[in-house]
C-alpha positions as CSV (number, residue, x, y, z in Angstrom):
1,M,-18.8,39.9,-13.5
2,L,-15.6,38.8,-15.4
3,K,-13.6,39.0,-12.2
4,V,-16.0,36.4,-10.6
5,T,-15.9,34.0,-13.6
6,L,-12.2,33.9,-13.7
7,I,-12.0,33.3,-9.9
8,A,-14.5,30.5,-10.4
9,F,-12.5,29.1,-13.2
10,C,-9.5,29.4,-11.2
11,L,-10.9,27.4,-8.2
12,L,-12.3,24.8,-10.6
13,F,-8.8,24.0,-12.1
14,L,-7.2,23.9,-8.8
15,S,-9.6,21.7,-7.5
16,L,-9.2,19.2,-10.9
17,F,-5.6,19.5,-10.3
18,L,-5.9,18.3,-6.8
19,F,-8.4,15.7,-7.5
20,S,-5.8,14.2,-10.2
21,Q,-3.0,14.4,-7.7
22,T,-5.1,12.4,-5.0
23,A,-6.1,10.0,-8.0
24,K,-2.2,9.3,-8.8
25,A,-1.1,8.6,-5.5
26,E,-3.1,5.1,-5.8
27,E,-1.5,4.4,-8.8
28,I,2.0,3.3,-9.6
29,H,3.8,2.8,-13.2
30,F,6.2,0.2,-13.1
31,D,7.7,-0.9,-16.4
32,K,4.9,0.7,-18.5
33,D,2.3,-1.0,-16.5
34,V,-0.7,0.7,-14.0
35,F,-0.7,-1.1,-11.0
36,V,-4.0,0.3,-8.4
37,L,-3.8,0.5,-4.7
38,K,-6.2,-2.4,-3.7
39,K,-5.1,-3.6,-0.3
40,M,-3.9,-1.2,2.9
41,T,-3.6,-3.2,6.3
42,P,-1.6,-2.7,9.2
43,A,1.4,-5.2,9.9
44,I,0.4,-5.5,13.6
45,D,3.3,-8.4,13.8
46,R,5.9,-5.9,13.0
47,N,4.1,-2.7,13.9
48,G,4.1,-1.7,10.4
49,Y,2.0,-1.2,7.0
50,D,1.6,-2.7,3.7
51,N,0.6,-1.5,0.5
52,E,-0.4,-3.9,-2.5
53,Y,-1.0,-2.7,-6.0
54,F,-2.7,-5.0,-8.7
55,F,-3.9,-4.3,-12.3
56,K,-7.2,-2.7,-12.3
57,N,-9.0,-6.0,-13.1
58,E,-6.7,-8.4,-10.3
59,D,-6.7,-8.3,-6.5
60,S,-4.6,-10.1,-3.9
61,N,-6.6,-13.5,-4.4
62,Y,-6.0,-13.6,-8.0
63,W,-3.0,-11.5,-9.7
64,T,-0.2,-11.9,-12.3
65,K,1.7,-8.7,-11.8
66,M,1.9,-6.9,-8.6
67,V,4.0,-4.0,-6.8
68,G,4.4,-4.2,-2.8
69,I,5.3,-1.4,-0.5
70,Y,6.3,-2.2,3.2
71,Y,6.9,-0.5,6.1
72,Y,9.6,-1.8,8.7
73,P,9.6,0.8,11.3
74,D,11.4,-1.0,13.9
75,E,14.0,-2.3,11.5
76,N,17.1,0.0,11.0
77,S,19.3,-2.2,9.0
78,P,18.1,-3.0,5.4
79,L,21.3,-4.6,5.1
80,K,21.1,-7.3,8.0
81,F,17.2,-7.7,7.1
82,A,18.3,-8.8,3.6
83,E,21.2,-11.0,4.7
84,K,18.3,-12.6,6.8
85,K,15.8,-12.8,3.8
86,D,18.2,-14.6,1.4
87,K,18.9,-17.5,3.8
88,E,15.3,-17.5,4.0
89,I,14.8,-17.6,0.4
90,E,17.3,-20.3,0.1
91,S,16.3,-22.5,2.9
92,K,13.0,-23.1,1.2
93,D,12.7,-26.1,-1.5
94,T,10.3,-24.1,-3.6
95,N,12.6,-21.1,-4.2
96,V,15.4,-20.5,-6.3
97,L,17.6,-17.3,-5.4
98,L,18.8,-15.9,-8.7
99,K,20.7,-12.7,-7.3
100,F,21.5,-10.9,-4.2
101,I,23.2,-7.4,-4.6
102,E,24.1,-5.1,-1.9
103,N,25.3,-1.3,-1.5
104,K,27.2,-1.1,1.7
105,K,28.0,2.5,1.3
106,E,24.0,3.4,0.8
107,D,22.3,0.9,3.2
108,K,20.5,-0.9,0.7
109,A,19.8,-4.4,-1.0
110,A,17.9,-6.0,-3.7
111,I,17.1,-9.9,-3.8
112,S,15.4,-11.6,-7.0
113,F,14.4,-14.9,-6.9
114,L,11.9,-17.6,-8.3
115,Q,9.2,-19.2,-6.4
116,N,7.1,-22.2,-7.0
117,G,3.4,-22.2,-6.7
118,S,-0.2,-23.1,-7.4
119,I,-3.4,-21.7,-7.2
120,N,-6.7,-23.0,-7.8
121,G,-5.1,-26.2,-9.6
122,K,-2.9,-23.9,-11.7
123,N,0.7,-23.8,-11.2
124,Y,3.2,-21.0,-11.5
125,F,6.5,-20.0,-10.6
126,E,6.5,-16.5,-9.0
127,Y,9.5,-14.0,-9.8
128,N,10.2,-11.9,-7.0
129,I,12.2,-8.8,-6.7
130,L,12.8,-7.0,-3.5
131,K,14.4,-3.8,-2.6
132,Y,15.1,-2.9,1.2
133,E,16.2,0.8,1.7
134,K,16.2,3.0,4.9
135,H,13.1,4.9,5.2
136,P,13.8,8.7,5.2
137,D,12.4,9.7,8.9
138,E,12.8,6.0,10.6
139,G,12.8,2.3,9.9
140,M,12.8,0.4,6.8
141,M,10.8,0.1,3.2
142,E,10.6,-2.6,1.2
143,L,9.5,-2.7,-2.4
144,R,8.6,-5.9,-4.1
145,Y,7.8,-6.1,-7.9
146,A,6.3,-9.7,-8.7
147,I,5.3,-11.7,-11.7
148,R,3.3,-14.7,-11.8
149,Y,3.9,-17.3,-14.8
150,F,1.2,-19.9,-14.7
151,F,2.6,-23.1,-16.9
152,K,1.2,-26.5,-17.9
153,N,3.9,-28.3,-19.1
154,D,7.9,-28.9,-19.2
155,S,8.4,-26.9,-22.2
156,E,6.6,-23.5,-20.9
157,I,8.7,-23.9,-17.8
158,M,11.7,-23.9,-19.9
159,Q,10.3,-20.8,-21.5
160,I,9.7,-19.1,-18.2
161,G,13.2,-20.1,-17.1
162,N,14.7,-18.3,-20.1
163,K,12.2,-15.3,-20.0
164,V,13.5,-14.7,-16.6
165,K,17.0,-15.1,-17.2
166,E,17.0,-12.6,-19.9
167,E,15.0,-10.0,-18.0
168,N,16.5,-10.5,-14.2
169,D,19.3,-7.6,-14.6
170,K,16.6,-5.0,-16.4
171,F,14.0,-5.7,-13.6
172,L,17.2,-5.5,-10.7
173,Q,18.3,-2.4,-12.4
174,L,14.5,-1.0,-12.4
175,I,13.6,-1.7,-9.1
176,V,17.3,-0.5,-7.9
177,S,16.8,3.0,-9.5
178,S,13.2,3.4,-8.6
179,P,12.0,5.5,-5.7
180,I,9.8,3.7,-3.2
181,P,6.4,5.4,-3.0
182,P,5.3,6.5,0.6
183,I,2.9,4.4,2.6
184,V,-0.8,5.4,2.3
185,K,-2.4,4.5,5.3
186,Q,-6.1,4.0,5.5
187,D,-7.7,0.7,6.4
188,M,-8.6,-1.2,3.2
189,Q,-8.8,-4.8,2.1
190,N,-9.9,-6.6,-0.6
């Protein structure tokens, strides 16, 4: 009887462990925040896949911070892709490029920029940091961290600008040193 109880306990422990590992695959921790996987969609235009993580009480329609993981199976040069993205960012009036860094030896790049936008009549600056690197098997991965700073007046704009200026190098370093989690391939949109 003791042997059966011990085996049952071990099986229960193992199943709880496996369940907790599955749940963790749907969460990402970044800069002391926890993000939950809420959007998994095929990117048909590029034959890839997108995963987007938000705070528990937010989604793709309204968010303050998010993490995105994007898979580009047909892209083989993260540096060339990042250079093209850099030019695209700089060409738009609503964007301000903050920094573009390349690691030619490791074929990686990172970009940080501000983008001006509005949602439901609320103005915001969206601070984006993007990292591009080769996928371990085939293609390329993009890791995105974004924060939306909502504002009402010019003094708040100055505060946002100063905050982003102070934290840009920290977040770039954090994203450059962060491993890109694997893509979760299921169809789910919020």
